[in-house]
PDB file of N, CA, C and O in Angstrom:
ATOM      1  N   MET A   1       0.809  -1.201   0.000  1.00  0.00           N
ATOM      2  CA  MET A   1       0.000   0.000   0.000  1.00  0.00           C
ATOM      3  C   MET A   1       0.857   1.272   0.000  1.00  0.00           C
ATOM      4  O   MET A   1       0.363   2.336  -0.372  1.00  0.00           O
ATOM      5  N   VAL A   2       2.132   1.185   0.410  1.00  0.00           N
ATOM      6  CA  VAL A   2       2.998   2.361   0.473  1.00  0.00           C
ATOM      7  C   VAL A   2       4.379   2.014  -0.073  1.00  0.00           C
ATOM      8  O   VAL A   2       4.666   0.850  -0.356  1.00  0.00           O
ATOM      9  N   GLY A   3       5.225   3.019  -0.220  1.00  0.00           N
ATOM     10  CA  GLY A   3       6.607   2.775  -0.623  1.00  0.00           C
ATOM     11  C   GLY A   3       6.955   3.281  -2.002  1.00  0.00           C
ATOM     12  O   GLY A   3       8.131   3.462  -2.320  1.00  0.00           O
ATOM     13  N   SER A   4       5.948   3.511  -2.829  1.00  0.00           N
ATOM     14  CA  SER A   4       6.193   4.044  -4.171  1.00  0.00           C
ATOM     15  C   SER A   4       4.911   4.699  -4.665  1.00  0.00           C
ATOM     16  O   SER A   4       3.831   4.466  -4.122  1.00  0.00           O
ATOM     17  N   LEU A   5       5.045   5.523  -5.703  1.00  0.00           N
ATOM     18  CA  LEU A   5       3.867   6.153  -6.299  1.00  0.00           C
ATOM     19  C   LEU A   5       3.364   5.281  -7.434  1.00  0.00           C
ATOM     20  O   LEU A   5       3.961   5.222  -8.509  1.00  0.00           O
ATOM     21  N   GLU A   6       2.261   4.608  -7.176  1.00  0.00           N
ATOM     22  CA  GLU A   6       1.647   3.732  -8.165  1.00  0.00           C
ATOM     23  C   GLU A   6       0.133   3.771  -7.977  1.00  0.00           C
ATOM     24  O   GLU A   6      -0.365   4.047  -6.886  1.00  0.00           O
ATOM     25  N   ALA A   7      -0.580   3.493  -9.050  1.00  0.00           N
ATOM     26  CA  ALA A   7      -2.045   3.433  -8.977  1.00  0.00           C
ATOM     27  C   ALA A   7      -2.454   2.416  -7.930  1.00  0.00           C
ATOM     28  O   ALA A   7      -1.908   1.314  -7.860  1.00  0.00           O
ATOM     29  N   GLY A   8      -3.433   2.809  -7.112  1.00  0.00           N
ATOM     30  CA  GLY A   8      -3.965   1.909  -6.102  1.00  0.00           C
ATOM     31  C   GLY A   8      -3.262   2.000  -4.759  1.00  0.00           C
ATOM     32  O   GLY A   8      -3.741   1.431  -3.778  1.00  0.00           O
ATOM     33  N   LYS A   9      -2.137   2.703  -4.689  1.00  0.00           N
ATOM     34  CA  LYS A   9      -1.437   2.864  -3.423  1.00  0.00           C
ATOM     35  C   LYS A   9      -1.817   4.194  -2.781  1.00  0.00           C
ATOM     36  O   LYS A   9      -2.220   5.142  -3.455  1.00  0.00           O
ATOM     37  N   GLN A  10      -1.676   4.234  -1.457  1.00  0.00           N
ATOM     38  CA  GLN A  10      -1.942   5.464  -0.738  1.00  0.00           C
ATOM     39  C   GLN A  10      -0.766   6.412  -0.930  1.00  0.00           C
ATOM     40  O   GLN A  10       0.369   5.976  -1.126  1.00  0.00           O
ATOM     41  N   ALA A  11      -1.045   7.710  -0.874  1.00  0.00           N
ATOM     42  CA  ALA A  11       0.024   8.687  -1.039  1.00  0.00           C
ATOM     43  C   ALA A  11      -0.272   9.934  -0.236  1.00  0.00           C
ATOM     44  O   ALA A  11      -1.414  10.391  -0.174  1.00  0.00           O
ATOM     45  N   ASP A  12       0.763  10.482   0.378  1.00  0.00           N
ATOM     46  CA  ASP A  12       0.714  11.797   1.004  1.00  0.00           C
ATOM     47  C   ASP A  12       1.632  12.679   0.173  1.00  0.00           C
ATOM     48  O   ASP A  12       2.846  12.475   0.140  1.00  0.00           O
ATOM     49  N   ILE A  13       1.043  13.656  -0.493  1.00  0.00           N
ATOM     50  CA  ILE A  13       1.806  14.498  -1.417  1.00  0.00           C
ATOM     51  C   ILE A  13       1.343  15.940  -1.249  1.00  0.00           C
ATOM     52  O   ILE A  13       0.158  16.208  -1.046  1.00  0.00           O
ATOM     53  N   ILE A  14       2.300  16.867  -1.336  1.00  0.00           N
ATOM     54  CA  ILE A  14       1.927  18.272  -1.451  1.00  0.00           C
ATOM     55  C   ILE A  14       2.570  18.819  -2.717  1.00  0.00           C
ATOM     56  O   ILE A  14       3.644  18.382  -3.130  1.00  0.00           O
ATOM     57  N   ILE A  15       1.892  19.779  -3.317  1.00  0.00           N
ATOM     58  CA  ILE A  15       2.442  20.506  -4.451  1.00  0.00           C
ATOM     59  C   ILE A  15       2.653  21.937  -3.975  1.00  0.00           C
ATOM     60  O   ILE A  15       1.719  22.607  -3.534  1.00  0.00           O
ATOM     61  N   VAL A  16       3.890  22.386  -4.071  1.00  0.00           N
ATOM     62  CA  VAL A  16       4.268  23.704  -3.574  1.00  0.00           C
ATOM     63  C   VAL A  16       4.488  24.637  -4.756  1.00  0.00           C
ATOM     64  O   VAL A  16       5.149  24.280  -5.732  1.00  0.00           O
ATOM     65  N   ASP A  17       3.930  25.829  -4.655  1.00  0.00           N
ATOM     66  CA  ASP A  17       4.130  26.857  -5.671  1.00  0.00           C
ATOM     67  C   ASP A  17       5.492  27.497  -5.434  1.00  0.00           C
ATOM     68  O   ASP A  17       5.631  28.376  -4.583  1.00  0.00           O
ATOM     69  N   MET A  18       6.491  27.057  -6.184  1.00  0.00           N
ATOM     70  CA  MET A  18       7.858  27.547  -6.003  1.00  0.00           C
ATOM     71  C   MET A  18       8.104  28.847  -6.755  1.00  0.00           C
ATOM     72  O   MET A  18       9.200  29.404  -6.689  1.00  0.00           O
ATOM     73  N   ASP A  19       7.099  29.334  -7.467  1.00  0.00           N
ATOM     74  CA  ASP A  19       7.226  30.574  -8.230  1.00  0.00           C
ATOM     75  C   ASP A  19       6.794  31.755  -7.367  1.00  0.00           C
ATOM     76  O   ASP A  19       5.836  32.460  -7.685  1.00  0.00           O
ATOM     77  N   GLN A  20       7.513  31.952  -6.281  1.00  0.00           N
ATOM     78  CA  GLN A  20       7.219  33.007  -5.322  1.00  0.00           C
ATOM     79  C   GLN A  20       8.482  33.833  -5.091  1.00  0.00           C
ATOM     80  O   GLN A  20       9.587  33.293  -5.152  1.00  0.00           O
ATOM     81  N   PRO A  21       8.340  35.124  -4.830  1.00  0.00           N
ATOM     82  CA  PRO A  21       9.524  35.967  -4.625  1.00  0.00           C
ATOM     83  C   PRO A  21      10.464  35.452  -3.532  1.00  0.00           C
ATOM     84  O   PRO A  21      11.683  35.481  -3.697  1.00  0.00           O
ATOM     85  N   HIS A  22       9.894  34.976  -2.411  1.00  0.00           N
ATOM     86  CA  HIS A  22      10.750  34.514  -1.312  1.00  0.00           C
ATOM     87  C   HIS A  22      11.399  33.161  -1.601  1.00  0.00           C
ATOM     88  O   HIS A  22      12.237  32.703  -0.823  1.00  0.00           O
ATOM     89  N   LEU A  23      11.033  32.526  -2.690  1.00  0.00           N
ATOM     90  CA  LEU A  23      11.648  31.254  -3.081  1.00  0.00           C
ATOM     91  C   LEU A  23      12.528  31.410  -4.319  1.00  0.00           C
ATOM     92  O   LEU A  23      12.931  30.423  -4.935  1.00  0.00           O
ATOM     93  N   THR A  24      12.818  32.650  -4.673  1.00  0.00           N
ATOM     94  CA  THR A  24      13.609  32.955  -5.859  1.00  0.00           C
ATOM     95  C   THR A  24      14.882  33.675  -5.449  1.00  0.00           C
ATOM     96  O   THR A  24      14.821  34.571  -4.606  1.00  0.00           O
ATOM     97  N   PRO A  25      16.020  33.324  -6.003  1.00  0.00           N
ATOM     98  CA  PRO A  25      16.261  32.275  -6.993  1.00  0.00           C
ATOM     99  C   PRO A  25      16.246  30.896  -6.339  1.00  0.00           C
ATOM    100  O   PRO A  25      16.434  30.764  -5.130  1.00  0.00           O
ATOM    101  N   LEU A  26      16.025  29.907  -7.136  1.00  0.00           N
ATOM    102  CA  LEU A  26      15.918  28.536  -6.658  1.00  0.00           C
ATOM    103  C   LEU A  26      17.196  27.771  -7.020  1.00  0.00           C
ATOM    104  O   LEU A  26      17.323  27.217  -8.112  1.00  0.00           O
ATOM    105  N   TYR A  27      18.125  27.762  -6.081  1.00  0.00           N
ATOM    106  CA  TYR A  27      19.377  27.045  -6.305  1.00  0.00           C
ATOM    107  C   TYR A  27      19.323  25.625  -5.770  1.00  0.00           C
ATOM    108  O   TYR A  27      19.766  24.679  -6.423  1.00  0.00           O
ATOM    109  N   ARG A  28      18.775  25.494  -4.575  1.00  0.00           N
ATOM    110  CA  ARG A  28      18.725  24.182  -3.916  1.00  0.00           C
ATOM    111  C   ARG A  28      17.294  23.927  -3.453  1.00  0.00           C
ATOM    112  O   ARG A  28      16.902  24.380  -2.377  1.00  0.00           O
ATOM    113  N   PRO A  29      16.517  23.209  -4.252  1.00  0.00           N
ATOM    114  CA  PRO A  29      15.087  23.030  -3.946  1.00  0.00           C
ATOM    115  C   PRO A  29      14.807  22.476  -2.553  1.00  0.00           C
ATOM    116  O   PRO A  29      13.898  22.962  -1.880  1.00  0.00           O
ATOM    117  N   TYR A  30      15.553  21.481  -2.104  1.00  0.00           N
ATOM    118  CA  TYR A  30      15.285  20.907  -0.782  1.00  0.00           C
ATOM    119  C   TYR A  30      15.506  21.941   0.311  1.00  0.00           C
ATOM    120  O   TYR A  30      14.704  22.036   1.240  1.00  0.00           O
ATOM    121  N   SER A  31      16.574  22.711   0.216  1.00  0.00           N
ATOM    122  CA  SER A  31      16.840  23.757   1.203  1.00  0.00           C
ATOM    123  C   SER A  31      15.757  24.830   1.169  1.00  0.00           C
ATOM    124  O   SER A  31      15.324  25.314   2.215  1.00  0.00           O
ATOM    125  N   GLN A  32      15.324  25.198  -0.022  1.00  0.00           N
ATOM    126  CA  GLN A  32      14.266  26.208  -0.141  1.00  0.00           C
ATOM    127  C   GLN A  32      12.989  25.727   0.551  1.00  0.00           C
ATOM    128  O   GLN A  32      12.339  26.485   1.270  1.00  0.00           O
ATOM    129  N   LEU A  33      12.641  24.465   0.326  1.00  0.00           N
ATOM    130  CA  LEU A  33      11.434  23.923   0.963  1.00  0.00           C
ATOM    131  C   LEU A  33      11.541  23.937   2.482  1.00  0.00           C
ATOM    132  O   LEU A  33      10.584  24.282   3.176  1.00  0.00           O
ATOM    133  N   VAL A  34      12.708  23.563   2.993  1.00  0.00           N
ATOM    134  CA  VAL A  34      12.882  23.473   4.442  1.00  0.00           C
ATOM    135  C   VAL A  34      12.988  24.849   5.090  1.00  0.00           C
ATOM    136  O   VAL A  34      12.372  25.094   6.127  1.00  0.00           O
ATOM    137  N   TYR A  35      13.761  25.745   4.490  1.00  0.00           N
ATOM    138  CA  TYR A  35      14.099  26.994   5.163  1.00  0.00           C
ATOM    139  C   TYR A  35      13.304  28.220   4.706  1.00  0.00           C
ATOM    140  O   TYR A  35      13.242  29.210   5.435  1.00  0.00           O
ATOM    141  N   ALA A  36      12.705  28.176   3.536  1.00  0.00           N
ATOM    142  CA  ALA A  36      12.053  29.383   3.026  1.00  0.00           C
ATOM    143  C   ALA A  36      10.568  29.211   2.713  1.00  0.00           C
ATOM    144  O   ALA A  36       9.808  30.176   2.806  1.00  0.00           O
ATOM    145  N   ALA A  37      10.145  28.019   2.349  1.00  0.00           N
ATOM    146  CA  ALA A  37       8.738  27.811   1.982  1.00  0.00           C
ATOM    147  C   ALA A  37       7.847  27.902   3.220  1.00  0.00           C
ATOM    148  O   ALA A  37       8.270  27.608   4.338  1.00  0.00           O
ATOM    149  N   ARG A  38       6.612  28.315   2.988  1.00  0.00           N
ATOM    150  CA  ARG A  38       5.623  28.451   4.054  1.00  0.00           C
ATOM    151  C   ARG A  38       4.391  27.619   3.713  1.00  0.00           C
ATOM    152  O   ARG A  38       4.222  27.171   2.578  1.00  0.00           O
ATOM    153  N   GLY A  39       3.555  27.425   4.689  1.00  0.00           N
ATOM    154  CA  GLY A  39       2.328  26.678   4.463  1.00  0.00           C
ATOM    155  C   GLY A  39       1.473  27.291   3.375  1.00  0.00           C
ATOM    156  O   GLY A  39       0.804  26.579   2.626  1.00  0.00           O
ATOM    157  N   ALA A  40       1.491  28.612   3.285  1.00  0.00           N
ATOM    158  CA  ALA A  40       0.693  29.301   2.261  1.00  0.00           C
ATOM    159  C   ALA A  40       1.187  29.022   0.850  1.00  0.00           C
ATOM    160  O   ALA A  40       0.483  29.311  -0.118  1.00  0.00           O
ATOM    161  N   ASP A  41       2.384  28.464   0.717  1.00  0.00           N
ATOM    162  CA  ASP A  41       2.921  28.129  -0.604  1.00  0.00           C
ATOM    163  C   ASP A  41       2.377  26.801  -1.131  1.00  0.00           C
ATOM    164  O   ASP A  41       2.557  26.476  -2.304  1.00  0.00           O
ATOM    165  N   VAL A  42       1.713  26.038  -0.266  1.00  0.00           N
ATOM    166  CA  VAL A  42       1.152  24.754  -0.686  1.00  0.00           C
ATOM    167  C   VAL A  42      -0.098  25.015  -1.516  1.00  0.00           C
ATOM    168  O   VAL A  42      -1.026  25.688  -1.067  1.00  0.00           O
ATOM    169  N   LYS A  43      -0.111  24.477  -2.732  1.00  0.00           N
ATOM    170  CA  LYS A  43      -1.259  24.646  -3.632  1.00  0.00           C
ATOM    171  C   LYS A  43      -2.206  23.460  -3.560  1.00  0.00           C
ATOM    172  O   LYS A  43      -3.425  23.619  -3.613  1.00  0.00           O
ATOM    173  N   THR A  44      -1.631  22.271  -3.437  1.00  0.00           N
ATOM    174  CA  THR A  44      -2.419  21.040  -3.460  1.00  0.00           C
ATOM    175  C   THR A  44      -1.908  20.102  -2.382  1.00  0.00           C
ATOM    176  O   THR A  44      -0.703  20.010  -2.146  1.00  0.00           O
ATOM    177  N   SER A  45      -2.828  19.406  -1.729  1.00  0.00           N
ATOM    178  CA  SER A  45      -2.464  18.444  -0.697  1.00  0.00           C
ATOM    179  C   SER A  45      -3.293  17.173  -0.887  1.00  0.00           C
ATOM    180  O   SER A  45      -4.517  17.219  -1.006  1.00  0.00           O
ATOM    181  N   ILE A  46      -2.600  16.055  -0.912  1.00  0.00           N
ATOM    182  CA  ILE A  46      -3.239  14.737  -1.032  1.00  0.00           C
ATOM    183  C   ILE A  46      -2.778  13.909   0.153  1.00  0.00           C
ATOM    184  O   ILE A  46      -1.576  13.754   0.373  1.00  0.00           O
ATOM    185  N   VAL A  47      -3.719  13.375   0.917  1.00  0.00           N
ATOM    186  CA  VAL A  47      -3.397  12.565   2.087  1.00  0.00           C
ATOM    187  C   VAL A  47      -4.070  11.213   1.939  1.00  0.00           C
ATOM    188  O   VAL A  47      -5.280  11.123   1.733  1.00  0.00           O
ATOM    189  N   ALA A  48      -3.266  10.161   2.048  1.00  0.00           N
ATOM    190  CA  ALA A  48      -3.752   8.784   1.889  1.00  0.00           C
ATOM    191  C   ALA A  48      -4.501   8.635   0.571  1.00  0.00           C
ATOM    192  O   ALA A  48      -5.490   7.908   0.483  1.00  0.00           O
ATOM    193  N   GLY A  49      -4.016   9.335  -0.453  1.00  0.00           N
ATOM    194  CA  GLY A  49      -4.624   9.253  -1.764  1.00  0.00           C
ATOM    195  C   GLY A  49      -5.873  10.106  -1.933  1.00  0.00           C
ATOM    196  O   GLY A  49      -6.485  10.088  -3.001  1.00  0.00           O
ATOM    197  N   ARG A  50      -6.262  10.850  -0.909  1.00  0.00           N
ATOM    198  CA  ARG A  50      -7.483  11.670  -0.944  1.00  0.00           C
ATOM    199  C   ARG A  50      -7.113  13.142  -1.134  1.00  0.00           C
ATOM    200  O   ARG A  50      -6.328  13.688  -0.359  1.00  0.00           O
ATOM    201  N   LEU A  51      -7.666  13.777  -2.147  1.00  0.00           N
ATOM    202  CA  LEU A  51      -7.426  15.174  -2.430  1.00  0.00           C
ATOM    203  C   LEU A  51      -8.140  16.036  -1.397  1.00  0.00           C
ATOM    204  O   LEU A  51      -9.368  16.018  -1.308  1.00  0.00           O
ATOM    205  N   LEU A  52      -7.357  16.804  -0.604  1.00  0.00           N
ATOM    206  CA  LEU A  52      -7.924  17.633   0.450  1.00  0.00           C
ATOM    207  C   LEU A  52      -7.891  19.115   0.111  1.00  0.00           C
ATOM    208  O   LEU A  52      -8.760  19.873   0.543  1.00  0.00           O
ATOM    209  N   LEU A  53      -6.891  19.531  -0.662  1.00  0.00           N
ATOM    210  CA  LEU A  53      -6.701  20.937  -0.994  1.00  0.00           C
ATOM    211  C   LEU A  53      -6.321  21.031  -2.461  1.00  0.00           C
ATOM    212  O   LEU A  53      -5.397  20.355  -2.914  1.00  0.00           O
ATOM    213  N   ARG A  54      -7.039  21.874  -3.205  1.00  0.00           N
ATOM    214  CA  ARG A  54      -6.726  22.079  -4.624  1.00  0.00           C
ATOM    215  C   ARG A  54      -6.737  23.575  -4.890  1.00  0.00           C
ATOM    216  O   ARG A  54      -7.697  24.269  -4.553  1.00  0.00           O
ATOM    217  N   ASP A  55      -5.661  24.069  -5.500  1.00  0.00           N
ATOM    218  CA  ASP A  55      -5.533  25.505  -5.779  1.00  0.00           C
ATOM    219  C   ASP A  55      -5.823  26.346  -4.539  1.00  0.00           C
ATOM    220  O   ASP A  55      -6.510  27.365  -4.596  1.00  0.00           O
ATOM    221  N   ARG A  56      -5.275  25.884  -3.421  1.00  0.00           N
ATOM    222  CA  ARG A  56      -5.396  26.549  -2.116  1.00  0.00           C
ATOM    223  C   ARG A  56      -6.831  26.600  -1.582  1.00  0.00           C
ATOM    224  O   ARG A  56      -7.123  27.402  -0.695  1.00  0.00           O
ATOM    225  N   LYS A  57      -7.706  25.783  -2.091  1.00  0.00           N
ATOM    226  CA  LYS A  57      -9.100  25.719  -1.626  1.00  0.00           C
ATOM    227  C   LYS A  57      -9.316  24.387  -0.907  1.00  0.00           C
ATOM    228  O   LYS A  57      -9.063  23.317  -1.461  1.00  0.00           O
ATOM    229  N   LEU A  58      -9.791  24.476   0.344  1.00  0.00           N
ATOM    230  CA  LEU A  58     -10.108  23.266   1.095  1.00  0.00           C
ATOM    231  C   LEU A  58     -11.308  22.578   0.477  1.00  0.00           C
ATOM    232  O   LEU A  58     -12.312  23.223   0.174  1.00  0.00           O
ATOM    233  N   LEU A  59     -11.210  21.291   0.291  1.00  0.00           N
ATOM    234  CA  LEU A  59     -12.289  20.536  -0.340  1.00  0.00           C
ATOM    235  C   LEU A  59     -13.082  19.706   0.663  1.00  0.00           C
ATOM    236  O   LEU A  59     -14.141  19.179   0.325  1.00  0.00           O
ATOM    237  N   THR A  60     -12.583  19.582   1.894  1.00  0.00           N
ATOM    238  CA  THR A  60     -13.216  18.692   2.862  1.00  0.00           C
ATOM    239  C   THR A  60     -13.750  19.412   4.089  1.00  0.00           C
ATOM    240  O   THR A  60     -14.180  18.772   5.049  1.00  0.00           O
ATOM    241  N   LEU A  61     -13.727  20.747   4.065  1.00  0.00           N
ATOM    242  CA  LEU A  61     -14.134  21.507   5.223  1.00  0.00           C
ATOM    243  C   LEU A  61     -14.823  22.790   4.777  1.00  0.00           C
ATOM    244  O   LEU A  61     -14.334  23.499   3.897  1.00  0.00           O
ATOM    245  N   ASP A  62     -15.949  23.073   5.388  1.00  0.00           N
ATOM    246  CA  ASP A  62     -16.633  24.351   5.147  1.00  0.00           C
ATOM    247  C   ASP A  62     -16.017  25.355   6.109  1.00  0.00           C
ATOM    248  O   ASP A  62     -16.359  25.377   7.291  1.00  0.00           O
ATOM    249  N   VAL A  63     -15.117  26.179   5.610  1.00  0.00           N
ATOM    250  CA  VAL A  63     -14.346  27.099   6.439  1.00  0.00           C
ATOM    251  C   VAL A  63     -15.248  28.069   7.191  1.00  0.00           C
ATOM    252  O   VAL A  63     -15.034  28.297   8.381  1.00  0.00           O
ATOM    253  N   ASP A  64     -16.241  28.641   6.539  1.00  0.00           N
ATOM    254  CA  ASP A  64     -17.128  29.598   7.206  1.00  0.00           C
ATOM    255  C   ASP A  64     -17.859  28.956   8.383  1.00  0.00           C
ATOM    256  O   ASP A  64     -17.976  29.558   9.450  1.00  0.00           O
ATOM    257  N   THR A  65     -18.344  27.747   8.187  1.00  0.00           N
ATOM    258  CA  THR A  65     -19.032  27.034   9.265  1.00  0.00           C
ATOM    259  C   THR A  65     -18.068  26.729  10.400  1.00  0.00           C
ATOM    260  O   THR A  65     -18.427  26.872  11.569  1.00  0.00           O
ATOM    261  N   ALA A  66     -16.854  26.314  10.076  1.00  0.00           N
ATOM    262  CA  ALA A  66     -15.853  26.003  11.099  1.00  0.00           C
ATOM    263  C   ALA A  66     -15.499  27.252  11.904  1.00  0.00           C
ATOM    264  O   ALA A  66     -15.401  27.181  13.129  1.00  0.00           O
ATOM    265  N   ILE A  67     -15.308  28.380  11.250  1.00  0.00           N
ATOM    266  CA  ILE A  67     -14.980  29.632  11.944  1.00  0.00           C
ATOM    267  C   ILE A  67     -16.116  30.033  12.872  1.00  0.00           C
ATOM    268  O   ILE A  67     -15.875  30.417  14.016  1.00  0.00           O
ATOM    269  N   THR A  68     -17.341  29.950  12.396  1.00  0.00           N
ATOM    270  CA  THR A  68     -18.502  30.291  13.218  1.00  0.00           C
ATOM    271  C   THR A  68     -18.550  29.402  14.451  1.00  0.00           C
ATOM    272  O   THR A  68     -18.765  29.891  15.560  1.00  0.00           O
ATOM    273  N   ARG A  69     -18.355  28.117  14.271  1.00  0.00           N
ATOM    274  CA  ARG A  69     -18.420  27.164  15.388  1.00  0.00           C
ATOM    275  C   ARG A  69     -17.306  27.427  16.402  1.00  0.00           C
ATOM    276  O   ARG A  69     -17.549  27.392  17.608  1.00  0.00           O
ATOM    277  N   VAL A  70     -16.096  27.689  15.929  1.00  0.00           N
ATOM    278  CA  VAL A  70     -14.978  27.962  16.840  1.00  0.00           C
ATOM    279  C   VAL A  70     -15.228  29.238  17.633  1.00  0.00           C
ATOM    280  O   VAL A  70     -14.907  29.302  18.819  1.00  0.00           O
ATOM    281  N   ARG A  71     -15.796  30.251  16.993  1.00  0.00           N
ATOM    282  CA  ARG A  71     -16.117  31.490  17.707  1.00  0.00           C
ATOM    283  C   ARG A  71     -17.166  31.238  18.792  1.00  0.00           C
ATOM    284  O   ARG A  71     -17.086  31.812  19.878  1.00  0.00           O
ATOM    285  N   GLU A  72     -18.142  30.388  18.500  1.00  0.00           N
ATOM    286  CA  GLU A  72     -19.148  30.030  19.502  1.00  0.00           C
ATOM    287  C   GLU A  72     -18.504  29.331  20.693  1.00  0.00           C
ATOM    288  O   GLU A  72     -18.829  29.628  21.843  1.00  0.00           O
ATOM    289  N   ILE A  73     -17.605  28.419  20.421  1.00  0.00           N
ATOM    290  CA  ILE A  73     -16.903  27.692  21.491  1.00  0.00           C
ATOM    291  C   ILE A  73     -16.061  28.656  22.311  1.00  0.00           C
ATOM    292  O   ILE A  73     -16.040  28.575  23.539  1.00  0.00           O
ATOM    293  N   ALA A  74     -15.362  29.574  21.635  1.00  0.00           N
ATOM    294  CA  ALA A  74     -14.528  30.550  22.346  1.00  0.00           C
ATOM    295  C   ALA A  74     -15.377  31.429  23.262  1.00  0.00           C
ATOM    296  O   ALA A  74     -14.977  31.725  24.388  1.00  0.00           O
ATOM    297  N   ARG A  75     -16.550  31.846  22.777  1.00  0.00           N
ATOM    298  CA  ARG A  75     -17.447  32.660  23.619  1.00  0.00           C
ATOM    299  C   ARG A  75     -17.893  31.865  24.850  1.00  0.00           C
ATOM    300  O   ARG A  75     -17.945  32.402  25.956  1.00  0.00           O
ATOM    301  N   ALA A  76     -18.212  30.598  24.652  1.00  0.00           N
ATOM    302  CA  ALA A  76     -18.645  29.769  25.772  1.00  0.00           C
ATOM    303  C   ALA A  76     -17.515  29.603  26.780  1.00  0.00           C
ATOM    304  O   ALA A  76     -17.760  29.677  27.984  1.00  0.00           O
ATOM    305  N   ILE A  77     -16.304  29.384  26.330  1.00  0.00           N
ATOM    306  CA  ILE A  77     -15.165  29.250  27.231  1.00  0.00           C
ATOM    307  C   ILE A  77     -14.936  30.558  27.975  1.00  0.00           C
ATOM    308  O   ILE A  77     -14.708  30.560  29.185  1.00  0.00           O
ATOM    309  N   SER A  78     -14.997  31.660  27.256  1.00  0.00           N
ATOM    310  CA  SER A  78     -14.787  32.980  27.867  1.00  0.00           C
ATOM    311  C   SER A  78     -15.843  33.264  28.930  1.00  0.00           C
ATOM    312  O   SER A  78     -15.523  33.765  30.008  1.00  0.00           O
ATOM    313  N   SER A  79     -17.086  32.947  28.630  1.00  0.00           N
ATOM    314  CA  SER A  79     -18.150  33.217  29.613  1.00  0.00           C
ATOM    315  C   SER A  79     -18.036  32.292  30.818  1.00  0.00           C
ATOM    316  O   SER A  79     -18.427  32.681  31.919  1.00  0.00           O
ATOM    317  N   ASP A  80     -17.514  31.082  30.647  1.00  0.00           N
ATOM    318  CA  ASP A  80     -17.290  30.174  31.774  1.00  0.00           C
ATOM    319  C   ASP A  80     -16.190  30.699  32.682  1.00  0.00           C
ATOM    320  O   ASP A  80     -16.252  30.524  33.898  1.00  0.00           O
ATOM    321  N   ARG A  81     -15.186  31.340  32.100  1.00  0.00           N
ATOM    322  CA  ARG A  81     -14.053  31.845  32.880  1.00  0.00           C
ATOM    323  C   ARG A  81     -14.376  33.195  33.541  1.00  0.00           C
ATOM    324  O   ARG A  81     -13.813  33.530  34.583  1.00  0.00           O
ATOM    325  N   ASN A  82     -15.279  33.959  32.931  1.00  0.00           N
ATOM    326  CA  ASN A  82     -15.622  35.282  33.437  1.00  0.00           C
ATOM    327  C   ASN A  82     -17.130  35.396  33.644  1.00  0.00           C
ATOM    328  O   ASN A  82     -17.797  36.134  32.919  1.00  0.00           O
ATOM    329  N   PRO A  83     -17.674  34.680  34.619  1.00  0.00           N
ATOM    330  CA  PRO A  83     -19.133  34.767  34.815  1.00  0.00           C
ATOM    331  C   PRO A  83     -19.537  36.166  35.264  1.00  0.00           C
ATOM    332  O   PRO A  83     -18.794  36.835  35.982  1.00  0.00           O
ATOM    333  N   SER A  84     -20.700  36.596  34.842  1.00  0.00           N
ATOM    334  CA  SER A  84     -21.181  37.950  35.180  1.00  0.00           C
ATOM    335  C   SER A  84     -21.620  38.059  36.595  1.00  0.00           C
ATOM    336  O   SER A  84     -22.048  39.129  37.028  1.00  0.00           O
TER     337      SER A  84
END
């Protein structure tokens, strides 16, 4: 199931947009990825063969709903810590 890129096997892969000012010039790709690339440079993410992010758009999460829910949780935690 793992060990090489072949049809039917699971894969964890990211595609990084290396055409960015902070990644230019590109002399040593591995060093650039480790020391200069950021999470925002990731364009595509595949985990266990499942496409999760394409063109920087999340495909498995409704971001607006998640933000709303987290804000609700934060308000509840805040009100528990600071009762009126």
